[in-house]
C-alpha positions as a Markdown table, in Angstrom:
| # | Residue | x | y | z |
|---|---|---|---|---|
| 1 | Met | 1.3 | -6.5 | -7.1 |
| 2 | Ser | 1.7 | -4.0 | -4.3 |
| 3 | Leu | -0.2 | -0.8 | -3.6 |
| 4 | Ala | 2.7 | 1.2 | -5.0 |
| 5 | Asp | 2.7 | -0.8 | -8.3 |
| 6 | Gly | -1.1 | -0.1 | -8.7 |
| 7 | Ile | -0.6 | 3.6 | -8.0 |
| 8 | Leu | 2.3 | 3.9 | -10.4 |
| 9 | Asn | 0.3 | 2.0 | -13.1 |
| 10 | Ala | -2.5 | 4.6 | -12.6 |
| 11 | Val | 0.0 | 7.5 | -12.9 |
| 12 | Lys | 1.3 | 6.0 | -16.1 |
| 13 | Glu | -2.2 | 5.8 | -17.5 |
| 14 | Val | -2.9 | 9.4 | -16.5 |
| 15 | Leu | 0.3 | 10.6 | -18.1 |
| 16 | Gly | -0.5 | 8.7 | -21.3 |
| 17 | Ala | -4.1 | 10.1 | -21.4 |
| 18 | Ala | -2.8 | 13.7 | -20.8 |
| 19 | Ala | -0.2 | 13.3 | -23.6 |
| 20 | Glu | -2.9 | 12.1 | -26.0 |
| 21 | Phe | -5.0 | 15.1 | -25.0 |
| 22 | His | -2.2 | 17.5 | -25.7 |
| 23 | Asp | -1.4 | 15.9 | -29.0 |
| 24 | Gly | -5.0 | 16.5 | -30.1 |
| 25 | Leu | -4.8 | 20.2 | -29.4 |
| 26 | Gly | -2.3 | 20.7 | -32.3 |
| 27 | Gly | -0.2 | 23.6 | -31.1 |
| 28 | Ala | 3.6 | 23.6 | -31.0 |
| 29 | Gln | 3.6 | 24.1 | -27.3 |
| 30 | Asp | 1.0 | 21.3 | -26.9 |
| 31 | Gln | 3.3 | 18.9 | -28.8 |
| 32 | His | 6.1 | 19.8 | -26.5 |
| 33 | Thr | 3.9 | 19.2 | -23.4 |
| 34 | Ala | 2.8 | 15.8 | -24.8 |
| 35 | Ala | 6.4 | 14.8 | -25.4 |
| 36 | Arg | 7.4 | 15.9 | -21.9 |
| 37 | Leu | 4.5 | 13.8 | -20.4 |
| 38 | Arg | 5.6 | 10.8 | -22.4 |
| 39 | His | 9.2 | 11.3 | -21.2 |
| 40 | Leu | 8.0 | 11.4 | -17.6 |
| 41 | Ser | 6.1 | 8.2 | -18.2 |
| 42 | Glu | 8.8 | 6.3 | -20.1 |
| 43 | Val | 12.0 | 7.5 | -18.3 |
| 44 | His | 11.2 | 8.9 | -14.9 |
| 45 | Leu | 8.4 | 6.6 | -13.8 |
| 46 | Pro | 10.4 | 3.4 | -14.4 |
| 47 | Ala | 13.3 | 4.9 | -12.4 |
| 48 | Ile | 10.8 | 5.6 | -9.5 |
| 49 | Arg | 9.4 | 2.1 | -9.8 |
| 50 | Ala | 12.9 | 0.6 | -9.6 |
| 51 | Asp | 13.9 | 2.8 | -6.6 |
| 52 | Leu | 10.7 | 1.9 | -4.7 |
| 53 | Gly | 11.2 | -1.8 | -5.5 |
| 54 | His | 14.8 | -1.7 | -4.1 |
| 55 | Thr | 13.6 | 0.2 | -1.0 |
| 56 | Arg | 10.8 | -2.4 | -0.5 |
| 57 | Thr | 13.3 | -5.2 | -0.8 |
| 58 | Asp | 15.8 | -3.6 | 1.6 |
| 59 | Leu | 13.0 | -3.1 | 4.2 |
| 60 | Ala | 11.7 | -6.6 | 3.8 |
| 61 | Asp | 15.2 | -8.0 | 4.5 |
| 62 | Arg | 15.4 | -6.2 | 7.9 |
| 63 | His | 14.7 | -8.2 | 11.0 |
| 64 | Ala | 15.8 | -5.7 | 13.7 |
| 65 | Pro | 13.1 | -3.9 | 15.7 |
| 66 | His | 12.6 | -0.2 | 15.0 |
| 67 | Pro | 14.6 | 1.9 | 17.4 |
| 68 | Gly | 11.6 | 4.1 | 18.1 |
| 69 | Arg | 9.4 | 1.3 | 19.2 |
| 70 | Thr | 8.6 | 1.0 | 22.9 |
| 71 | Val | 9.0 | -2.2 | 24.9 |
| 72 | Cys | 5.7 | -3.9 | 25.3 |
| 73 | Thr | 4.2 | -3.9 | 28.8 |
| 74 | Gln | 1.0 | -5.6 | 27.7 |
| 75 | Glu | -0.9 | -2.6 | 29.1 |
| 76 | Val | -2.7 | 0.2 | 27.2 |
| 77 | Pro | -1.7 | 3.8 | 28.3 |
| 78 | Asp | -4.6 | 6.1 | 29.1 |
| 79 | Asp | -3.9 | 8.2 | 26.0 |
| 80 | Glu | -4.1 | 5.2 | 23.6 |
| 81 | His | -7.2 | 3.4 | 22.3 |
| 82 | Glu | -5.6 | 0.0 | 21.6 |
| 83 | Arg | -2.5 | -1.9 | 22.6 |
| 84 | Ser | -1.5 | -2.6 | 19.0 |
| 85 | Ala | -0.7 | 1.0 | 18.3 |
| 86 | Val | 2.2 | 1.0 | 20.8 |
| 87 | Cys | 3.0 | -2.6 | 21.4 |
| 88 | Ala | 5.8 | -4.4 | 19.6 |
| 89 | Cys | 4.5 | -7.9 | 20.6 |
| 90 | Pro | 2.5 | -9.9 | 18.1 |
| 91 | Pro | -1.2 | -9.9 | 18.7 |
| 92 | Ala | -2.7 | -12.6 | 20.8 |
| 93 | Pro | -4.2 | -15.5 | 18.7 |
| 94 | Arg | -7.9 | -15.3 | 18.1 |
| 95 | Pro | -10.0 | -17.7 | 19.9 |
| 96 | Leu | -11.5 | -20.5 | 17.9 |
| 97 | Pro | -15.2 | -20.1 | 17.2 |
| 98 | Val | -17.6 | -22.1 | 19.4 |
| 99 | Pro | -19.4 | -24.8 | 17.4 |
| 100 | Pro | -23.3 | -24.6 | 17.6 |
| 101 | Pro | -25.0 | -27.1 | 19.9 |
| 102 | Pro | -25.8 | -30.4 | 18.2 |
| 103 | Ala | -29.6 | -29.8 | 18.5 |
| 104 | Ala | -29.4 | -26.5 | 16.6 |
| 105 | Gly | -29.7 | -28.2 | 13.2 |
| 106 | Arg | -32.9 | -30.3 | 13.9 |
| 107 | Ile | -36.3 | -29.1 | 13.0 |
| 108 | Arg | -38.7 | -28.6 | 15.9 |
| 109 | Arg | -42.3 | -29.8 | 15.8 |
């Protein structure tokens, strides 16, 4: 599940709770508001979910670099805090952790 799916699920729950609340108020306008909230949840929200899913799939299939991305010089400009903010290169691999010395596990007397 992606972040968008989680957000859309939360929006659906909020719309449902709001519809139930308006149903409980009992007025004619309240019934109309509850029906409108359910319509948003049942018709518009699935359409938004489908559009976002198609957009996510389209973007995932792209393999071309973004045209606005700068060429990596492996140097950090003075106005940037870290290279990854402007560099298109993958980050350098992390160094392997150094194992503790063999005597570190023994009990001293």
